[in-house]
PALUM-762865 format. One record per atom (N, C-alpha, C, O): z, y, x. Coordinates in steps of 0.2 Angstrom, whole numbers, padded with zeros to 4 digits, always signed. Atoms other than C-alpha are relative to their C-alpha. Layout:
N
ZYX/...
END
This chain:
200
-0007+0000+0002/+0023-0130+0059/+0001+0006-0005/+0005+0006-0010/-0001-0006+0004/+0023-0112+0053/-0003+0000-0007/+0000+0002-0012/+0004+0001+0006/+0010-0116+0039/+0004-0004-0005/+0005-0003-0011/-0004+0004+0004/+0021-0130+0033/+0006+0003-0003/+0008+0003-0008/-0006-0004+0002/+0036-0119+0033/-0001+0005-0006/+0002+0006-0011/+0002-0005+0005/+0027-0105+0023/-0002-0003-0007/+0001-0001-0012/+0002+0003+0007/+0020-0117+0010/+0006-0003-0003/+0007-0002-0009/-0006+0003+0003/+0036-0126+0007/+0005+0005-0002/+0007+0005-0008/-0005-0006+0003/+0047-0110+0006/-0003+0004-0005/+0001+0006-0010/+0003-0004+0006/+0035-0101-0005/+0000-0004-0006/+0001-0001-0012/+0000+0004+0006/+0033-0116-0017/+0007+0000-0003/+0008+0000-0009/-0007+0000+0003/+0052-0118-0018/+0002+0007-0003/+0006+0007-0008/-0002-0007+0003/+0054-0099-0020/-0003+0001-0007/+0001+0004-0011/+0003-0001+0006/+0042-0098-0034/+0003-0004-0006/+0004-0002-0011/-0004+0004+0005/+0051-0112-0043/+0006+0003-0002/+0008+0003-0008/-0007-0002+0001/+0068-0105-0041/+0000+0007-0003/+0004+0008-0008/+0000-0007+0003/+0063-0087-0046/-0004+0000-0007/-0004+0005-0010/+0004+0000+0006/+0052-0092-0060/+0003+0002-0007/+0000+0006-0010/-0003-0003+0006/+0064-0089-0074/+0001+0008+0000/-0001+0011-0005/-0001-0007-0001/+0069-0072-0068/-0007+0004+0001/-0008+0009-0002/+0006-0003-0001/+0051-0068-0063/-0004+0001-0007/-0007+0006-0008/+0003-0001+0007/+0045-0071-0081/+0003+0005-0004/-0001+0009-0007/-0004-0006+0004/+0058-0059-0088/-0003+0006+0003/-0004+0011-0001/+0002-0006-0003/+0053-0046-0075/-0007+0001-0002/-0009+0007-0003/+0007-0001+0002/+0034-0049-0079/+0000+0003-0007/-0004+0008-0009/-0001-0003+0007/+0039-0045-0098/+0002+0007+0000/-0002+0011-0003/-0002-0007-0001/+0048-0029-0093/-0006+0004+0003/-0007+0010+0000/+0005-0004-0003/+0034-0023-0082/-0006+0001-0005/-0009+0006-0006/+0005-0001+0005/+0021-0027-0096/+0001+0005-0005/-0003+0009-0007/-0002-0005+0006/+0031-0017-0109/+0000+0007+0003/-0001+0012+0000/+0000-0007-0003/+0032-0003-0096/-0006+0003+0002/-0008+0009+0000/+0006-0003-0002/+0015-0001-0089/-0006-0004-0002/-0012-0003+0000/+0006+0004+0003/+0004-0014-0098/-0001-0006+0005/+0004-0010+0006/+0001+0005-0004/-0004-0027-0087/+0005-0001+0006/+0005+0004+0010/-0006+0000-0005/+0010-0033-0075/-0002-0001+0007/+0002+0001+0012/+0002+0001-0007/-0001-0037-0059/-0004+0006+0002/-0008+0009-0001/+0004-0005-0003/-0008-0025-0047/-0004-0004+0006/-0001-0008+0010/+0004+0004-0005/-0023-0033-0036/-0004+0005+0004/-0007+0010+0002/+0003-0005-0005/-0030-0025-0021/-0003-0004+0006/+0000-0009+0008/+0003+0003-0006/-0042-0030-0007/+0004+0002+0007/+0005+0008+0008/-0003-0001-0006/-0034-0032+0010/-0003-0004+0006/-0007-0009+0004/+0002+0004-0006/-0038-0038+0028/+0004-0005+0002/+0010-0004+0003/-0004+0005-0002/-0032-0055+0032/-0002-0003+0007/-0005+0001+0011/+0001+0003-0007/-0033-0067+0047/-0008+0000+0001/-0012-0002-0003/+0007+0000-0003/-0049-0066+0057/-0004+0005-0004/-0010+0005-0005/+0003-0006+0003/-0053-0050+0047/-0004-0002-0007/-0008+0001-0009/+0003+0002+0007/-0057-0060+0031/+0004+0004-0005/+0010+0005-0005/-0003-0004+0006/-0054-0050+0015/+0002-0005-0005/-0001-0010-0007/-0003+0004+0005/-0043-0057+0002/+0004+0005-0005/+0004+0011-0004/-0004-0005+0005/-0034-0050-0014/+0007-0002+0000/+0010-0007-0001/-0007+0001+0000/-0016-0047-0013/+0003+0002-0007/+0000+0006-0010/-0003-0001+0006/-0005-0048-0028/+0007+0004+0000/+0011+0002+0004/-0006-0003+0000/+0009-0036-0032/+0002+0001-0008/-0002+0001-0012/-0002-0002+0007/+0019-0031-0048/-0001+0008+0000/+0000+0012+0004/+0002-0007+0001/+0013-0014-0055/+0006+0004-0001/+0011+0002-0004/-0006-0004+0000/+0025+0000-0053/-0002+0007-0002/+0002+0012-0003/+0003-0006+0002/+0013+0014-0058/-0004+0000-0007/-0007-0005-0008/+0004-0001+0006/+0005+0020-0074/-0007+0001+0002/-0009+0003+0007/+0007-0001-0001/-0014+0019-0075/-0002+0008+0000/+0002+0011-0004/+0002-0007+0001/-0023+0036-0072/-0003+0001-0006/-0008-0002-0008/+0003-0002+0006/-0027+0045-0088/-0005+0006+0002/-0003+0011+0004/+0005-0005-0002/-0043+0054-0084/+0000+0006-0004/-0002+0012-0002/+0000-0006+0005/-0041+0066-0099/+0005+0005+0002/+0005+0011+0001/-0005-0005-0002/-0025+0073-0091/-0001+0002+0007/+0002+0006+0010/+0002-0003-0007/-0034+0076-0074/+0004-0003+0005/+0007-0009+0004/-0003+0003-0006/-0026+0073-0057/+0008-0001-0001/+0011+0004-0003/-0008+0001+0000/-0008+0066-0057/+0002-0003+0007/-0001-0008+0009/-0003+0002-0007/+0002+0063-0041/+0003-0007-0001/+0005-0009-0007/-0003+0007+0000/+0008+0045-0037/+0007+0001-0002/+0009-0004-0006/-0007+0000+0002/+0026+0051-0039/+0001+0001-0008/+0005-0002-0010/+0000-0001+0007/+0022+0056-0057/-0002-0006-0004/+0000-0007-0009/+0002+0006+0004/+0014+0040-0061/+0005-0006+0001/+0004-0011-0003/-0005+0005+0000/+0028+0029-0055/+0006+0000-0005/+0008+0006-0006/-0005+0000+0006/+0040+0024-0069/+0007-0001+0003/+0007-0003+0009/-0007+0001-0002/+0059+0022-0068/+0000-0007+0002/+0003-0009+0007/+0000+0007-0002/+0057+0003-0068/-0004-0001+0006/-0002-0005+0010/+0004+0001-0006/+0043+0004-0055/+0004+0002+0006/+0003-0001+0011/-0004-0002-0005/+0054+0014-0044/+0005-0005+0003/+0006-0006+0008/-0005+0006-0002/+0068+0001-0045/-0003-0006+0003/-0001-0008+0008/+0004+0006-0003/+0055-0013-0042/-0002+0001+0007/-0001-0003+0012/+0002-0002-0007/+0049-0004-0026/+0006+0000+0004/+0005-0003+0010/-0006+0000-0005/+0066+0000-0019/+0003-0006+0001/+0006-0007+0007/-0002+0007-0001/+0071-0018-0022/-0005-0005+0003/-0003-0010+0004/+0005+0004-0002/+0055-0024-0015/-0002-0006-0004/-0005-0011-0002/+0002+0005+0005/+0052-0034-0031/-0007+0000-0001/-0010-0005-0003/+0008-0001+0001/+0034-0028-0031/-0003-0005+0004/-0009-0007+0003/+0003+0005-0005/+0031-0041-0017/+0000-0007-0002/-0003-0011+0001/-0001+0007+0002/+0036-0056-0027/-0006-0004-0001/-0007-0010+0001/+0007+0004+0002/+0018-0061-0033/-0003-0002+0007/-0007-0006+0007/+0003+0002-0007/+0013-0061-0014/+0002-0007+0002/-0001-0010+0007/-0002+0007-0001/+0022-0078-0014/-0006-0005-0001/-0007-0010+0002/+0006+0003+0002/+0006-0084-0022/-0005+0000+0006/-0008-0005+0007/+0004-0001-0006/-0004-0077-0007/+0002-0005+0006/-0002-0008+0009/-0002+0005-0006/+0007-0087+0005/-0001-0007-0002/-0003-0011+0003/+0001+0007+0002/+0006-0103-0005/-0007-0002+0001/-0009-0007+0003/+0007+0001+0000/-0013-0101-0005/-0002+0000+0008/-0008-0002+0009/+0002+0000-0007/-0013-0099+0014/-0003+0007+0002/-0006+0007+0008/+0003-0006-0002/-0019-0081+0014/+0005+0005+0004/+0003+0009+0007/-0005-0004-0003/-0003-0074+0020/+0006-0005+0003/+0006-0011+0001/-0006+0003-0002/+0013-0079+0029/+0006+0004-0002/+0006+0010-0004/-0006-0004+0001/+0031-0074+0027/+0001+0005+0005/+0003+0011+0004/-0001-0005-0006/+0031-0065+0044/-0007+0001+0003/-0010-0004+0005/+0007-0002-0004/+0016-0056+0052/-0001+0007-0001/+0003+0010-0005/+0002-0007+0001/+0008-0039+0053/-0002+0001-0008/-0005-0004-0011/+0001-0001+0007/+0007-0032+0035/-0008+0001-0001/-0011+0004+0003/+0007+0000+0002/-0010-0034+0027/-0002+0007-0002/+0001+0010-0007/+0002-0007+0002/-0019-0017+0027/-0006+0001-0004/-0010-0004-0005/+0005-0001+0004/-0032-0009+0017/-0007-0001+0004/-0007+0000+0010/+0006+0002-0003/-0050-0014+0020/-0003+0006+0003/-0007+0006+0009/+0003-0006-0003/-0056+0004+0023/+0004+0003+0006/+0001+0007+0009/-0003-0002-0007/-0044+0005+0038/-0003-0003+0006/-0003-0001+0011/+0003+0004-0005/-0054-0007+0048/-0004+0004+0005/-0003+0003+0011/+0004-0004-0005/-0066+0006+0056/+0005+0004+0004/+0002+0007+0009/-0004-0005-0004/-0051+0016+0062/+0004-0004+0005/+0008-0001+0009/-0004+0003-0006/-0043+0002+0073/-0003+0001+0006/-0009+0001+0007/+0002+0001-0007/-0044+0003+0091/-0001-0007+0002/+0002-0011-0001/+0001+0007-0002/-0050-0012+0100/+0007-0004+0001/+0007-0010-0001/-0006+0003-0002/-0032-0016+0106/+0004-0002-0006/+0008-0007-0006/-0004+0002+0006/-0026-0017+0088/-0003-0005-0004/+0001-0008-0008/+0003+0006+0003/-0038-0030+0082/+0003-0007+0001/+0002-0011-0003/-0004+0007-0001/-0027-0044+0089/+0004-0001-0006/+0006-0007-0006/-0005+0001+0005/-0016-0041+0074/-0003-0005-0005/+0001-0008-0009/+0003+0004+0005/-0029-0051+0064/-0001-0007+0003/-0005-0011+0000/+0000+0006-0003/-0027-0066+0075/+0005-0005-0004/+0004-0011-0003/-0005+0004+0003/-0013-0072+0064/+0000+0002-0008/-0003+0007-0009/+0000-0002+0007/-0010-0072+0045/+0004+0006-0001/+0009+0006+0002/-0004-0006+0002/-0004-0056+0038/+0007-0002-0003/+0007-0007-0006/-0007+0002+0002/+0015-0056+0033/+0003+0004-0006/+0000+0010-0007/-0004-0003+0005/+0026-0052+0019/+0005+0006+0003/+0006+0011+0000/-0004-0004-0004/+0037-0044+0032/-0002-0001+0007/-0006-0005+0009/+0002+0001-0007/+0035-0041+0051/+0005+0004+0004/+0010+0007+0002/-0004-0004-0004/+0042-0033+0066/+0000+0007-0001/+0006+0011+0000/+0000-0007+0002/+0037-0016+0061/+0004+0002-0006/+0007+0007-0007/-0004-0001+0006/+0046-0018+0044/+0007+0000+0001/+0011+0003-0002/-0008+0000-0001/+0063-0021+0052/+0001+0005+0005/+0007+0006+0007/-0002-0005-0005/+0061-0007+0064/-0002+0007-0003/-0005+0011+0001/+0001-0007+0003/+0059+0008+0052/-0004-0001-0007/-0004+0004-0010/+0003+0001+0006/+0048+0001+0038/-0005+0006-0001/-0009+0007+0003/+0004-0005+0001/+0040+0016+0030/+0001+0006+0004/-0004+0011+0004/-0001-0006-0004/+0047+0028+0042/-0003+0000+0007/-0001+0004+0012/+0003+0001-0006/+0037+0021+0057/-0007+0003+0000/-0011+0002-0005/+0007-0003+0000/+0021+0031+0062/-0005-0006+0002/-0003-0011+0004/+0005+0006+0000/+0005+0021+0063/-0001-0002+0008/-0002-0008+0009/+0001+0002-0007/+0004+0021+0082/+0006-0005+0002/+0004-0010+0005/-0005+0004-0002/+0021+0013+0084/+0000-0007-0005/+0001-0012-0002/+0001+0005+0005/+0018+0002+0068/-0005-0006+0003/-0004-0011+0003/+0005+0005-0003/+0002-0006+0076/+0002-0003+0006/+0000-0008+0008/-0002+0002-0006/+0010-0007+0093/+0005-0006-0001/+0005-0011+0002/-0005+0006+0002/+0024-0018+0085/-0003-0006-0003/-0001-0011-0001/+0004+0005+0003/+0011-0028+0076/-0003-0004+0006/-0002-0011+0006/+0003+0003-0006/+0003-0032+0093/+0006-0004+0004/+0005-0009+0006/-0006+0003-0003/+0020-0036+0101/+0002-0006-0004/+0004-0011+0000/-0002+0007+0004/+0024-0049+0087/-0006-0005+0002/-0004-0011+0003/+0005+0005-0001/+0007-0057+0089/+0000-0004+0007/-0001-0010+0008/+0000+0002-0007/+0009-0059+0108/+0006-0004+0001/+0006-0008+0006/-0006+0003-0002/+0027-0065+0107/+0003-0004-0006/+0009-0006-0005/-0003+0003+0006/+0029-0074+0090/+0003-0007+0002/-0001-0011+0006/-0003+0006+0000/+0040-0089+0089/+0004-0002-0006/+0004+0003-0010/-0003+0002+0006/+0048-0099+0075/+0007+0004+0000/+0009+0006-0006/-0006-0003+0000/+0065-0092+0080/+0000+0008-0001/+0004+0010-0005/+0002-0007+0002/+0058-0074+0080/-0001+0001-0007/+0002+0006-0010/+0001+0000+0008/+0052-0077+0062/+0006+0000-0004/+0007+0003-0008/-0007+0001+0004/+0069-0083+0056/+0004+0006+0001/+0007+0008-0004/-0004-0006-0001/+0077-0068+0064/-0003+0006-0004/+0001+0010-0007/+0003-0005+0003/+0064-0056+0056/+0002-0001-0008/+0003+0004-0011/-0002+0001+0007/+0067-0064+0039/+0007+0002-0002/+0008+0005-0007/-0008-0001+0001/+0086-0063+0040/+0001+0008+0000/+0004+0010-0004/-0001-0007-0001/+0085-0045+0046/-0003+0004-0006/+0000+0009-0009/+0003-0003+0006/+0073-0040+0032/+0004-0001-0006/+0005+0004-0010/-0004+0001+0006/+0084-0048+0019/+0006+0005+0000/+0008+0008-0005/-0006-0005+0000/+0099-0037+0025/-0003+0007-0001/+0001+0011-0005/+0003-0007+0001/+0088-0021+0026/-0002+0001-0008/-0001+0007-0010/+0001-0001+0007/+0082-0024+0008/+0006+0001-0004/+0006+0005-0009/-0007-0001+0003/+0100-0026+0002/+0002+0007+0001/+0005+0010-0004/-0003-0007-0002/+0105-0010+0011/-0005+0006-0002/-0004+0011-0001/+0005-0005+0001/+0088-0001+0006/-0001+0004+0006/-0003+0010+0005/+0002-0004-0007/+0085+0004+0024/-0007+0001+0000/-0011-0004-0001/+0007-0001-0002/+0068+0012+0028/-0004+0001-0006/-0010+0001-0006/+0003-0001+0006/+0064+0015+0010/-0001+0007-0002/+0005+0010-0002/+0001-0007+0001/+0057+0032+0006/-0001+0001-0008/-0005-0002-0011/+0000+0000+0007/+0061+0037-0012/-0006+0004-0003/-0008+0003-0009/+0006-0004+0002/+0047+0050-0013/-0006-0004+0001/-0008-0004+0007/+0006+0004-0001/+0032+0040-0016/-0006+0003+0003/-0010+0000+0007/+0005-0003-0003/+0020+0053-0011/+0000+0001+0007/-0004+0002+0011/-0001-0001-0007/+0028+0055+0006/+0002-0006+0004/+0003-0006+0010/-0002+0006-0003/+0032+0037+0009/-0004-0002+0006/-0002-0004+0011/+0004+0003-0005/+0017+0032+0019/-0007+0005+0001/-0010+0006-0004/+0006-0004-0001/+0003+0043+0027/-0006-0005+0001/-0005-0010+0005/+0006+0005-0001/-0014+0034+0026/-0002+0000+0007/-0002+0005+0010/+0002+0000-0006/-0020+0028+0042/-0007+0004+0002/-0007+0007+0007/+0006-0004-0001/-0037+0037+0040/+0001+0007-0001/-0004+0011-0001/-0002-0007+0000/-0028+0053+0037/+0006+0002+0004/+0008+0008+0004/-0005-0001-0005/-0015+0052+0051/-0003+0003+0006/-0006+0000+0010/+0003-0004-0006/-0020+0066+0063/+0003-0002+0006/+0000-0002+0012/-0004+0002-0006/-0007+0060+0076/-0003-0007+0002/-0005-0007+0008/+0003+0006-0002/-0015+0043+0076/-0007+0001+0002/-0009-0002+0007/+0007-0001-0002/-0033+0049+0077/-0001+0003+0006/-0006+0002+0010/+0000-0004-0007/-0029+0060+0092/+0002-0005+0006/+0001-0003+0011/-0003+0004-0005/-0021+0046+0101/-0006-0005+0003/-0009-0008+0000/+0005+0004-0003/-0032+0037+0114/+0002-0007+0000/-0002-0012+0003/
END
């Protein structure tokens, strides 16, 4: 039932937003060049897939040396991130069956060795566009709590829970709750989080 819901809603969503999405693609292309950002992420059963997002950052210019993420994000990119519009291309991932609307967020492949055994259950389901952790603090939740919320979702997921998470996410996106304006400070990498690494 969940897969049918995901497929149907993502297909309808892509059709409905296509006119606005094409205009947004044009603006992103004019702003930073190629409009899409593609990155390898961990999916269901730890299978690796490519997630698609809208680009919000300029490419690194090696001649200029090291540049912080905050300096690379454009004004349009910051707006896209704050409004969560960078996630729109992920509807293609949902349509293809690589993601779901609700589930643990797909994390970077290099994070996999840092998981504790209890956290690997998060890959028993398809990763989501949003999830329990995202409606309980989003970028302001530390890794220990974030992964615990992922486990809680996997063990207790229901269709009603998914609907509540989707509605709550929509409200929080409108209110811009849990969004960190400073790109460099928004999320500490899992493999660099000393608090997480010290936790048994």
